[in-house]
C-alpha positions as CSV (number, residue, x, y, z in Angstrom):
1,M,-4.8,-68.2,-6.8
2,G,-1.3,-67.4,-7.9
3,K,1.6,-66.8,-5.7
4,N,2.1,-63.2,-4.7
5,S,5.4,-62.3,-2.9
6,I,4.0,-59.0,-1.7
7,I,0.8,-60.4,-0.1
8,D,2.7,-63.3,1.3
9,N,5.0,-60.9,3.1
10,L,2.5,-58.4,4.4
11,F,2.2,-58.0,8.1
12,Y,-1.0,-56.8,9.7
13,D,-0.6,-55.1,13.1
14,N,-4.1,-55.3,14.5
15,K,-3.2,-53.1,17.5
16,K,-2.3,-50.2,15.2
17,G,-4.5,-51.1,12.3
18,S,-1.6,-51.1,9.9
19,L,-0.5,-53.2,7.0
20,L,3.3,-53.5,6.4
21,Y,5.6,-54.9,3.8
22,K,9.2,-55.1,5.0
23,G,8.5,-52.4,7.5
24,T,6.9,-50.0,5.0
25,R,3.3,-49.2,5.4
26,Y,0.8,-49.9,2.7
27,L,-3.0,-49.6,2.4
28,L,-5.7,-51.2,0.3
29,I,-7.9,-48.8,-1.6
30,R,-10.3,-49.4,-4.4
31,P,-9.5,-47.8,-7.8
32,E,-12.9,-46.1,-7.8
33,T,-11.9,-44.2,-4.7
34,I,-8.6,-42.9,-6.3
35,I,-10.3,-42.0,-9.6
36,G,-13.2,-40.3,-7.7
37,F,-10.6,-38.2,-5.9
38,L,-8.7,-37.4,-9.1
39,K,-11.9,-36.3,-10.9
40,A,-12.9,-34.2,-7.9
41,V,-9.5,-32.5,-7.9
42,E,-9.7,-32.0,-11.7
43,E,-12.9,-30.0,-11.2
44,S,-10.9,-27.4,-9.3
45,L,-7.4,-27.7,-10.6
46,K,-8.0,-28.9,-14.2
47,D,-4.7,-30.2,-15.7
48,E,-2.8,-29.4,-12.6
49,A,-4.7,-32.2,-10.8
50,G,-2.8,-34.8,-12.8
51,E,0.5,-33.2,-11.9
52,K,-0.4,-33.4,-8.2
53,F,-1.1,-37.1,-8.5
54,Y,2.1,-37.5,-10.5
55,L,4.1,-35.9,-7.7
56,G,2.6,-38.4,-5.2
57,G,3.6,-41.3,-7.5
58,F,7.1,-39.8,-7.9
59,R,7.6,-39.7,-4.2
60,G,6.5,-43.3,-3.8
61,G,8.6,-44.5,-6.7
62,F,11.7,-42.7,-5.7
63,F,11.7,-43.8,-2.0
64,S,10.5,-47.4,-2.8
65,T,13.4,-47.7,-5.4
66,K,16.0,-46.5,-2.9
67,R,14.6,-48.5,0.1
68,Y,14.1,-51.8,-1.7
69,K,17.3,-51.6,-3.6
70,E,19.1,-51.1,-0.3
71,I,17.3,-53.8,1.7
72,H,17.4,-56.4,-1.0
73,N,20.9,-55.4,-2.3
74,F,19.5,-55.2,-5.9
75,S,21.3,-54.1,-9.0
76,D,19.7,-51.4,-11.0
77,K,18.1,-53.9,-13.4
78,E,16.9,-56.1,-10.5
79,I,15.2,-53.1,-8.8
80,I,13.4,-52.3,-12.0
81,E,12.2,-55.9,-12.3
82,F,11.2,-55.9,-8.6
83,M,9.3,-52.7,-8.9
84,M,7.4,-53.9,-12.0
85,K,6.6,-57.2,-10.3
86,M,5.5,-55.3,-7.2
87,G,3.3,-53.0,-9.3
88,A,1.5,-56.0,-10.7
89,E,1.2,-57.8,-7.3
90,I,-0.4,-54.7,-5.7
91,G,-2.9,-54.6,-8.5
92,W,-1.7,-51.7,-10.7
93,G,-1.6,-53.8,-13.9
94,K,0.8,-56.0,-15.7
95,F,4.1,-54.2,-16.1
96,S,6.7,-55.0,-18.8
97,L,10.1,-53.5,-19.4
98,M,10.3,-52.4,-23.0
99,R,13.7,-50.7,-23.0
100,Y,16.4,-49.8,-20.5
101,E,19.6,-48.0,-21.4
102,P,21.2,-46.6,-18.3
103,K,24.0,-44.8,-20.2
104,E,21.5,-42.9,-22.3
105,N,19.0,-42.3,-19.4
106,I,16.3,-44.2,-21.2
107,L,13.6,-46.3,-19.5
108,E,10.4,-47.5,-21.2
109,V,7.7,-49.5,-19.4
110,S,4.3,-50.7,-20.6
111,V,1.4,-51.5,-18.4
112,E,-1.6,-53.7,-19.4
113,N,-4.8,-53.5,-17.5
114,S,-4.1,-50.3,-15.6
115,P,-6.9,-49.8,-13.1
116,F,-6.5,-46.1,-13.2
117,A,-7.2,-45.9,-17.0
118,I,-9.9,-48.5,-16.8
119,F,-11.8,-46.9,-14.0
120,Y,-11.2,-43.3,-15.3
121,G,-13.1,-44.0,-18.5
122,R,-12.6,-42.4,-21.9
123,S,-10.2,-39.5,-22.1
124,D,-8.3,-37.6,-24.8
125,K,-5.1,-37.7,-22.7
126,G,-3.2,-40.2,-20.4
127,V,-4.7,-40.5,-17.0
128,C,-2.2,-42.9,-15.2
129,H,-0.5,-40.0,-13.3
130,L,0.4,-42.2,-10.3
131,I,2.2,-44.8,-12.5
132,R,3.9,-42.0,-14.5
133,G,5.1,-40.6,-11.3
134,V,6.4,-43.9,-10.0
135,I,8.3,-44.5,-13.2
136,S,9.8,-41.0,-13.0
137,G,10.8,-41.5,-9.3
138,M,12.4,-44.8,-10.1
139,A,14.3,-43.3,-13.1
140,T,15.4,-40.4,-10.9
141,A,16.7,-42.8,-8.2
142,L,18.5,-45.0,-10.8
143,F,20.0,-42.2,-13.0
144,G,20.8,-39.8,-10.2
145,K,19.1,-37.0,-12.1
146,D,15.7,-35.5,-12.0
147,C,13.7,-37.5,-14.6
148,Q,10.2,-37.1,-15.9
149,A,8.3,-39.8,-17.6
150,E,5.7,-39.2,-20.3
151,E,2.6,-41.4,-20.9
152,I,2.6,-41.8,-24.6
153,S,-0.2,-44.4,-24.8
154,C,-3.1,-44.9,-22.4
155,I,-6.0,-47.4,-22.3
156,A,-8.3,-44.4,-21.4
157,K,-7.4,-42.9,-24.9
158,G,-8.4,-46.2,-26.6
159,D,-4.8,-47.6,-26.8
160,N,-4.5,-51.3,-25.9
161,R,-1.9,-50.6,-23.1
162,C,-0.3,-47.7,-21.3
163,V,3.3,-46.8,-22.2
164,F,5.6,-44.6,-20.1
165,V,8.9,-43.3,-21.4
166,V,11.9,-41.5,-19.9
167,R,14.1,-40.5,-22.8
168,K,17.3,-38.5,-22.2
169,N,15.2,-35.8,-20.6
170,C,16.9,-36.1,-17.2
């Protein structure tokens, strides 16, 4: 088994039933549970469901970027690398930075093996709303402006990887 800096630094408090990384609570949940919830919400809210999941991802990405940047004293580029490594280490797929131009407010990230896309199944649109939200939250924290990422490729659509872009739209 490969080294995993997140798992190696998790603390389990058996009195409270909580799992913590650097004082921040995490939980383990199967992708089928998340996708089952998404599909149930889609039945009621249609396309709005994805936006609700996006907002949850945004909140997590924004606050994680700010918190971990501060406690690790990371530069902007280092926090991007940390967040992508963390995404992989918590099982969200293999993240790669494709493009980062802070003066232009451009951030492009690809994700191979997204469990959200894989467990969702076939779709005619991107389904990785949580990842899209995290990328948006991270860009907002870094650029100091409200940013929104777009998922331009998705495994669920038949693409070989998921690609998220923030381009001058913040």
